[in-house]
PyMOL CGO cylinders between C-alpha atoms (Angstrom):
from pymol import cmd
from pymol.cgo import CYLINDER

trace = [
    CYLINDER, 0.01, 0.00, -0.01, 1.51, 3.30, -1.11, 0.3, 1, 1, 1, 1, 1, 1,
    CYLINDER, 1.51, 3.30, -1.11, 1.52, 6.10, 1.47, 0.3, 1, 1, 1, 1, 1, 1,
    CYLINDER, 1.52, 6.10, 1.47, 2.81, 9.60, 0.70, 0.3, 1, 1, 1, 1, 1, 1,
    CYLINDER, 2.81, 9.60, 0.70, 4.21, 11.47, 3.70, 0.3, 1, 1, 1, 1, 1, 1,
    CYLINDER, 4.21, 11.47, 3.70, 4.22, 15.25, 3.22, 0.3, 1, 1, 1, 1, 1, 1,
    CYLINDER, 4.22, 15.25, 3.22, 4.13, 18.49, 5.22, 0.3, 1, 1, 1, 1, 1, 1,
    CYLINDER, 4.13, 18.49, 5.22, 0.62, 19.44, 6.29, 0.3, 1, 1, 1, 1, 1, 1,
    CYLINDER, 0.62, 19.44, 6.29, -1.02, 22.54, 4.91, 0.3, 1, 1, 1, 1, 1, 1,
    CYLINDER, -1.02, 22.54, 4.91, -3.83, 24.62, 6.35, 0.3, 1, 1, 1, 1, 1, 1,
    CYLINDER, -3.83, 24.62, 6.35, -6.20, 22.77, 3.97, 0.3, 1, 1, 1, 1, 1, 1,
    CYLINDER, -6.20, 22.77, 3.97, -5.45, 19.56, 5.96, 0.3, 1, 1, 1, 1, 1, 1,
    CYLINDER, -5.45, 19.56, 5.96, -6.72, 20.88, 9.34, 0.3, 1, 1, 1, 1, 1, 1,
    CYLINDER, -6.72, 20.88, 9.34, -10.24, 19.59, 8.90, 0.3, 1, 1, 1, 1, 1, 1,
    CYLINDER, -10.24, 19.59, 8.90, -9.02, 16.08, 8.11, 0.3, 1, 1, 1, 1, 1, 1,
    CYLINDER, -9.02, 16.08, 8.11, -6.59, 16.20, 11.04, 0.3, 1, 1, 1, 1, 1, 1,
    CYLINDER, -6.59, 16.20, 11.04, -9.41, 17.23, 13.40, 0.3, 1, 1, 1, 1, 1, 1,
    CYLINDER, -9.41, 17.23, 13.40, -11.64, 14.41, 12.11, 0.3, 1, 1, 1, 1, 1, 1,
    CYLINDER, -11.64, 14.41, 12.11, -8.92, 11.77, 12.54, 0.3, 1, 1, 1, 1, 1, 1,
    CYLINDER, -8.92, 11.77, 12.54, -8.00, 13.09, 16.01, 0.3, 1, 1, 1, 1, 1, 1,
    CYLINDER, -8.00, 13.09, 16.01, -11.64, 13.33, 17.10, 0.3, 1, 1, 1, 1, 1, 1,
    CYLINDER, -11.64, 13.33, 17.10, -12.20, 9.64, 16.34, 0.3, 1, 1, 1, 1, 1, 1,
    CYLINDER, -12.20, 9.64, 16.34, -9.19, 8.56, 18.42, 0.3, 1, 1, 1, 1, 1, 1,
    CYLINDER, -9.19, 8.56, 18.42, -9.96, 8.52, 22.16, 0.3, 1, 1, 1, 1, 1, 1,
    CYLINDER, -9.96, 8.52, 22.16, -6.29, 8.14, 23.22, 0.3, 1, 1, 1, 1, 1, 1,
    CYLINDER, -6.29, 8.14, 23.22, -5.07, 11.10, 21.11, 0.3, 1, 1, 1, 1, 1, 1,
    CYLINDER, -5.07, 11.10, 21.11, -4.40, 14.55, 22.47, 0.3, 1, 1, 1, 1, 1, 1,
    CYLINDER, -4.40, 14.55, 22.47, -7.39, 16.67, 21.55, 0.3, 1, 1, 1, 1, 1, 1,
    CYLINDER, -7.39, 16.67, 21.55, -6.66, 20.20, 20.37, 0.3, 1, 1, 1, 1, 1, 1,
    CYLINDER, -6.66, 20.20, 20.37, -8.49, 23.10, 18.77, 0.3, 1, 1, 1, 1, 1, 1,
    CYLINDER, -8.49, 23.10, 18.77, -8.37, 24.16, 15.13, 0.3, 1, 1, 1, 1, 1, 1,
    CYLINDER, -8.37, 24.16, 15.13, -6.29, 27.16, 16.19, 0.3, 1, 1, 1, 1, 1, 1,
    CYLINDER, -6.29, 27.16, 16.19, -3.72, 24.96, 17.93, 0.3, 1, 1, 1, 1, 1, 1,
    CYLINDER, -3.72, 24.96, 17.93, -3.26, 22.84, 14.79, 0.3, 1, 1, 1, 1, 1, 1,
    CYLINDER, -3.26, 22.84, 14.79, -3.01, 25.93, 12.61, 0.3, 1, 1, 1, 1, 1, 1,
    CYLINDER, -3.01, 25.93, 12.61, -0.23, 27.25, 14.92, 0.3, 1, 1, 1, 1, 1, 1,
    CYLINDER, -0.23, 27.25, 14.92, 1.62, 23.93, 14.74, 0.3, 1, 1, 1, 1, 1, 1,
    CYLINDER, 1.62, 23.93, 14.74, 1.41, 23.90, 10.97, 0.3, 1, 1, 1, 1, 1, 1,
    CYLINDER, 1.41, 23.90, 10.97, 2.72, 27.48, 10.79, 0.3, 1, 1, 1, 1, 1, 1,
    CYLINDER, 2.72, 27.48, 10.79, 5.39, 27.29, 13.50, 0.3, 1, 1, 1, 1, 1, 1,
    CYLINDER, 5.39, 27.29, 13.50, 6.11, 23.59, 14.20, 0.3, 1, 1, 1, 1, 1, 1,
    CYLINDER, 6.11, 23.59, 14.20, 6.26, 20.52, 12.07, 0.3, 1, 1, 1, 1, 1, 1,
    CYLINDER, 6.26, 20.52, 12.07, 3.15, 18.56, 11.06, 0.3, 1, 1, 1, 1, 1, 1,
    CYLINDER, 3.15, 18.56, 11.06, 3.39, 15.74, 8.59, 0.3, 1, 1, 1, 1, 1, 1,
    CYLINDER, 3.39, 15.74, 8.59, 0.40, 13.92, 7.14, 0.3, 1, 1, 1, 1, 1, 1,
    CYLINDER, 0.40, 13.92, 7.14, 0.11, 10.50, 5.55, 0.3, 1, 1, 1, 1, 1, 1,
    CYLINDER, 0.11, 10.50, 5.55, -1.88, 10.51, 2.39, 0.3, 1, 1, 1, 1, 1, 1,
    CYLINDER, -1.88, 10.51, 2.39, -3.31, 7.73, 0.29, 0.3, 1, 1, 1, 1, 1, 1,
    CYLINDER, -3.31, 7.73, 0.29, -5.72, 7.77, -2.63, 0.3, 1, 1, 1, 1, 1, 1,
    CYLINDER, -5.72, 7.77, -2.63, -8.63, 8.36, -0.23, 0.3, 1, 1, 1, 1, 1, 1,
    CYLINDER, -8.63, 8.36, -0.23, -6.99, 11.42, 1.35, 0.3, 1, 1, 1, 1, 1, 1,
    CYLINDER, -6.99, 11.42, 1.35, -5.27, 12.12, 4.67, 0.3, 1, 1, 1, 1, 1, 1,
    CYLINDER, -5.27, 12.12, 4.67, -5.02, 8.97, 6.72, 0.3, 1, 1, 1, 1, 1, 1,
    CYLINDER, -5.02, 8.97, 6.72, -2.77, 9.98, 9.64, 0.3, 1, 1, 1, 1, 1, 1,
    CYLINDER, -2.77, 9.98, 9.64, -0.66, 12.79, 11.03, 0.3, 1, 1, 1, 1, 1, 1,
    CYLINDER, -0.66, 12.79, 11.03, 2.23, 13.53, 13.32, 0.3, 1, 1, 1, 1, 1, 1,
    CYLINDER, 2.23, 13.53, 13.32, 2.98, 16.85, 15.08, 0.3, 1, 1, 1, 1, 1, 1,
    CYLINDER, 2.98, 16.85, 15.08, 6.26, 17.92, 16.68, 0.3, 1, 1, 1, 1, 1, 1,
    CYLINDER, 6.26, 17.92, 16.68, 7.89, 21.00, 18.19, 0.3, 1, 1, 1, 1, 1, 1,
    CYLINDER, 7.89, 21.00, 18.19, 11.60, 21.80, 18.27, 0.3, 1, 1, 1, 1, 1, 1,
    CYLINDER, 11.60, 21.80, 18.27, 13.40, 23.67, 21.01, 0.3, 1, 1, 1, 1, 1, 1,
    CYLINDER, 13.40, 23.67, 21.01, 17.19, 24.03, 21.03, 0.3, 1, 1, 1, 1, 1, 1,
    CYLINDER, 17.19, 24.03, 21.03, 17.87, 20.91, 18.96, 0.3, 1, 1, 1, 1, 1, 1,
    CYLINDER, 17.87, 20.91, 18.96, 15.51, 18.68, 20.90, 0.3, 1, 1, 1, 1, 1, 1,
    CYLINDER, 15.51, 18.68, 20.90, 12.16, 17.70, 19.53, 0.3, 1, 1, 1, 1, 1, 1,
    CYLINDER, 12.16, 17.70, 19.53, 8.92, 16.66, 21.20, 0.3, 1, 1, 1, 1, 1, 1,
    CYLINDER, 8.92, 16.66, 21.20, 6.31, 14.57, 19.48, 0.3, 1, 1, 1, 1, 1, 1,
    CYLINDER, 6.31, 14.57, 19.48, 3.03, 16.24, 20.40, 0.3, 1, 1, 1, 1, 1, 1,
    CYLINDER, 3.03, 16.24, 20.40, 0.58, 13.91, 18.67, 0.3, 1, 1, 1, 1, 1, 1,
    CYLINDER, 0.58, 13.91, 18.67, 0.63, 10.96, 16.30, 0.3, 1, 1, 1, 1, 1, 1,
    CYLINDER, 0.63, 10.96, 16.30, -2.67, 9.52, 15.09, 0.3, 1, 1, 1, 1, 1, 1,
    CYLINDER, -2.67, 9.52, 15.09, -3.66, 6.89, 12.61, 0.3, 1, 1, 1, 1, 1, 1,
    CYLINDER, -3.66, 6.89, 12.61, -7.32, 5.86, 12.32, 0.3, 1, 1, 1, 1, 1, 1,
    CYLINDER, -7.32, 5.86, 12.32, -8.17, 2.52, 13.93, 0.3, 1, 1, 1, 1, 1, 1,
    CYLINDER, -8.17, 2.52, 13.93, -9.36, 1.17, 10.57, 0.3, 1, 1, 1, 1, 1, 1,
    CYLINDER, -9.36, 1.17, 10.57, -5.88, 1.48, 9.00, 0.3, 1, 1, 1, 1, 1, 1,
    CYLINDER, -5.88, 1.48, 9.00, -3.60, 0.77, 11.93, 0.3, 1, 1, 1, 1, 1, 1,
    CYLINDER, -3.60, 0.77, 11.93, -0.96, -1.96, 11.51, 0.3, 1, 1, 1, 1, 1, 1,
    CYLINDER, -0.96, -1.96, 11.51, -0.51, -1.06, 7.85, 0.3, 1, 1, 1, 1, 1, 1,
    CYLINDER, -0.51, -1.06, 7.85, 2.81, 0.79, 8.31, 0.3, 1, 1, 1, 1, 1, 1,
    CYLINDER, 2.81, 0.79, 8.31, 1.36, 4.33, 8.20, 0.3, 1, 1, 1, 1, 1, 1,
    CYLINDER, 1.36, 4.33, 8.20, 2.59, 5.36, 11.66, 0.3, 1, 1, 1, 1, 1, 1,
    CYLINDER, 2.59, 5.36, 11.66, 5.94, 3.73, 10.94, 0.3, 1, 1, 1, 1, 1, 1,
    CYLINDER, 5.94, 3.73, 10.94, 6.28, 5.62, 7.68, 0.3, 1, 1, 1, 1, 1, 1,
    CYLINDER, 6.28, 5.62, 7.68, 5.44, 8.97, 9.32, 0.3, 1, 1, 1, 1, 1, 1,
    CYLINDER, 5.44, 8.97, 9.32, 7.88, 8.36, 12.15, 0.3, 1, 1, 1, 1, 1, 1,
    CYLINDER, 7.88, 8.36, 12.15, 10.65, 7.30, 9.81, 0.3, 1, 1, 1, 1, 1, 1,
    CYLINDER, 10.65, 7.30, 9.81, 10.30, 10.51, 7.71, 0.3, 1, 1, 1, 1, 1, 1,
    CYLINDER, 10.30, 10.51, 7.71, 10.09, 12.64, 10.82, 0.3, 1, 1, 1, 1, 1, 1,
    CYLINDER, 10.09, 12.64, 10.82, 13.19, 11.14, 12.40, 0.3, 1, 1, 1, 1, 1, 1,
    CYLINDER, 13.19, 11.14, 12.40, 15.16, 11.61, 9.20, 0.3, 1, 1, 1, 1, 1, 1,
    CYLINDER, 15.16, 11.61, 9.20, 14.00, 15.27, 9.08, 0.3, 1, 1, 1, 1, 1, 1,
    CYLINDER, 14.00, 15.27, 9.08, 15.03, 15.78, 12.72, 0.3, 1, 1, 1, 1, 1, 1,
    CYLINDER, 15.03, 15.78, 12.72, 18.46, 14.22, 12.16, 0.3, 1, 1, 1, 1, 1, 1,
    CYLINDER, 18.46, 14.22, 12.16, 19.03, 16.30, 9.03, 0.3, 1, 1, 1, 1, 1, 1,
    CYLINDER, 19.03, 16.30, 9.03, 18.25, 19.39, 11.10, 0.3, 1, 1, 1, 1, 1, 1,
    CYLINDER, 18.25, 19.39, 11.10, 20.92, 18.41, 13.63, 0.3, 1, 1, 1, 1, 1, 1,
    CYLINDER, 20.92, 18.41, 13.63, 18.49, 17.29, 16.30, 0.3, 1, 1, 1, 1, 1, 1,
    CYLINDER, 18.49, 17.29, 16.30, 19.98, 15.54, 19.32, 0.3, 1, 1, 1, 1, 1, 1,
    CYLINDER, 19.98, 15.54, 19.32, 16.92, 13.93, 20.94, 0.3, 1, 1, 1, 1, 1, 1,
    CYLINDER, 16.92, 13.93, 20.94, 13.20, 13.24, 20.56, 0.3, 1, 1, 1, 1, 1, 1,
    CYLINDER, 13.20, 13.24, 20.56, 10.85, 13.23, 23.56, 0.3, 1, 1, 1, 1, 1, 1,
    CYLINDER, 10.85, 13.23, 23.56, 7.23, 12.29, 24.02, 0.3, 1, 1, 1, 1, 1, 1,
    CYLINDER, 7.23, 12.29, 24.02, 4.61, 11.42, 26.63, 0.3, 1, 1, 1, 1, 1, 1,
    CYLINDER, 4.61, 11.42, 26.63, 2.17, 8.54, 26.38, 0.3, 1, 1, 1, 1, 1, 1,
    CYLINDER, 2.17, 8.54, 26.38, -0.71, 7.35, 28.57, 0.3, 1, 1, 1, 1, 1, 1,
    CYLINDER, -0.71, 7.35, 28.57, 0.49, 4.52, 30.80, 0.3, 1, 1, 1, 1, 1, 1,
    CYLINDER, 0.49, 4.52, 30.80, -2.41, 2.39, 29.63, 0.3, 1, 1, 1, 1, 1, 1,
    CYLINDER, -2.41, 2.39, 29.63, -1.71, 2.90, 25.91, 0.3, 1, 1, 1, 1, 1, 1,
    CYLINDER, -1.71, 2.90, 25.91, 0.20, -0.36, 25.49, 0.3, 1, 1, 1, 1, 1, 1,
    CYLINDER, 0.20, -0.36, 25.49, 0.01, -0.34, 21.68, 0.3, 1, 1, 1, 1, 1, 1,
    CYLINDER, 0.01, -0.34, 21.68, 1.65, 3.11, 21.48, 0.3, 1, 1, 1, 1, 1, 1,
    CYLINDER, 1.65, 3.11, 21.48, 4.26, 2.13, 24.08, 0.3, 1, 1, 1, 1, 1, 1,
    CYLINDER, 4.26, 2.13, 24.08, 5.20, -0.99, 22.09, 0.3, 1, 1, 1, 1, 1, 1,
    CYLINDER, 5.20, -0.99, 22.09, 5.34, 1.08, 18.88, 0.3, 1, 1, 1, 1, 1, 1,
    CYLINDER, 5.34, 1.08, 18.88, 7.75, 3.60, 20.40, 0.3, 1, 1, 1, 1, 1, 1,
    CYLINDER, 7.75, 3.60, 20.40, 9.89, 0.94, 22.06, 0.3, 1, 1, 1, 1, 1, 1,
    CYLINDER, 9.89, 0.94, 22.06, 10.15, -0.96, 18.79, 0.3, 1, 1, 1, 1, 1, 1,
    CYLINDER, 10.15, -0.96, 18.79, 11.49, 2.26, 17.27, 0.3, 1, 1, 1, 1, 1, 1,
    CYLINDER, 11.49, 2.26, 17.27, 14.24, 2.72, 19.85, 0.3, 1, 1, 1, 1, 1, 1,
    CYLINDER, 14.24, 2.72, 19.85, 12.50, 5.00, 22.36, 0.3, 1, 1, 1, 1, 1, 1,
    CYLINDER, 12.50, 5.00, 22.36, 13.28, 4.31, 26.02, 0.3, 1, 1, 1, 1, 1, 1,
    CYLINDER, 13.28, 4.31, 26.02, 11.12, 5.07, 29.02, 0.3, 1, 1, 1, 1, 1, 1,
    CYLINDER, 11.12, 5.07, 29.02, 12.87, 7.72, 31.11, 0.3, 1, 1, 1, 1, 1, 1,
    CYLINDER, 12.87, 7.72, 31.11, 10.29, 9.17, 33.52, 0.3, 1, 1, 1, 1, 1, 1,
    CYLINDER, 10.29, 9.17, 33.52, 6.74, 9.63, 34.65, 0.3, 1, 1, 1, 1, 1, 1,
    CYLINDER, 6.74, 9.63, 34.65, 4.35, 12.58, 35.10, 0.3, 1, 1, 1, 1, 1, 1,
    CYLINDER, 4.35, 12.58, 35.10, 1.82, 11.78, 37.76, 0.3, 1, 1, 1, 1, 1, 1,
    CYLINDER, 1.82, 11.78, 37.76, -1.83, 12.44, 36.85, 0.3, 1, 1, 1, 1, 1, 1,
    CYLINDER, -1.83, 12.44, 36.85, -0.75, 14.25, 33.64, 0.3, 1, 1, 1, 1, 1, 1,
    CYLINDER, -0.75, 14.25, 33.64, -3.73, 13.19, 31.56, 0.3, 1, 1, 1, 1, 1, 1,
    CYLINDER, -3.73, 13.19, 31.56, -7.41, 13.90, 32.37, 0.3, 1, 1, 1, 1, 1, 1,
    CYLINDER, -7.41, 13.90, 32.37, -10.63, 12.17, 31.41, 0.3, 1, 1, 1, 1, 1, 1,
    CYLINDER, -10.63, 12.17, 31.41, -9.62, 9.73, 32.71, 0.3, 1, 1, 1, 1, 1, 1,
    CYLINDER, -9.62, 9.73, 32.71, -6.89, 10.85, 35.05, 0.3, 1, 1, 1, 1, 1, 1,
    CYLINDER, -6.89, 10.85, 35.05, -3.79, 8.88, 34.31, 0.3, 1, 1, 1, 1, 1, 1,
    CYLINDER, -3.79, 8.88, 34.31, 0.01, 9.08, 34.53, 0.3, 1, 1, 1, 1, 1, 1,
    CYLINDER, 0.01, 9.08, 34.53, 2.08, 9.93, 31.46, 0.3, 1, 1, 1, 1, 1, 1,
    CYLINDER, 2.08, 9.93, 31.46, 5.23, 7.90, 30.77, 0.3, 1, 1, 1, 1, 1, 1,
    CYLINDER, 5.23, 7.90, 30.77, 8.09, 9.90, 29.28, 0.3, 1, 1, 1, 1, 1, 1,
    CYLINDER, 8.09, 9.90, 29.28, 10.06, 8.41, 26.44, 0.3, 1, 1, 1, 1, 1, 1,
    CYLINDER, 10.06, 8.41, 26.44, 13.24, 9.63, 24.77, 0.3, 1, 1, 1, 1, 1, 1,
    CYLINDER, 13.24, 9.63, 24.77, 15.19, 8.66, 21.65, 0.3, 1, 1, 1, 1, 1, 1,
    CYLINDER, 15.19, 8.66, 21.65, 18.73, 9.87, 21.21, 0.3, 1, 1, 1, 1, 1, 1,
    CYLINDER, 18.73, 9.87, 21.21, 19.48, 10.78, 17.59, 0.3, 1, 1, 1, 1, 1, 1,
    CYLINDER, 19.48, 10.78, 17.59, 22.88, 10.05, 16.14, 0.3, 1, 1, 1, 1, 1, 1,
    CYLINDER, 22.88, 10.05, 16.14, 24.41, 12.98, 14.33, 0.3, 1, 1, 1, 1, 1, 1,
    CYLINDER, 24.41, 12.98, 14.33, 24.32, 12.82, 10.56, 0.3, 1, 1, 1, 1, 1, 1,
    CYLINDER, 24.32, 12.82, 10.56, 26.52, 15.90, 10.12, 0.3, 1, 1, 1, 1, 1, 1,
]
cmd.load_cgo(trace, "trace")
């Protein structure tokens, strides 16, 4: 299955909101927050013939990156879409001279935790009661990037 990974545009915000809204474990943000991320951060979308079928959002501060949200609809999970987005994103971060990637994940989100661990992320901390509805701890993960420069 061919998946094109590309930078998001403002025209993608409605599709991003629809995908995110259908994913109970995703971070839920406003249209304005996604617009700001597209304008000032990095947002990649996965696109197939049917349109946008996943997205990943990150912010960069002083050479370190934080994955803010990665969502693939339940109906197309385990088809390599998340893997493709993460691979393109990590290459982009390395090319920019990034040193590390961070993220938080719900402790109960075992599928996401396995996905990140499979991709070299290591658990490095915990934020008590970080998530709401339901209240739950966040596990912190980090991936050290090797320098490509």
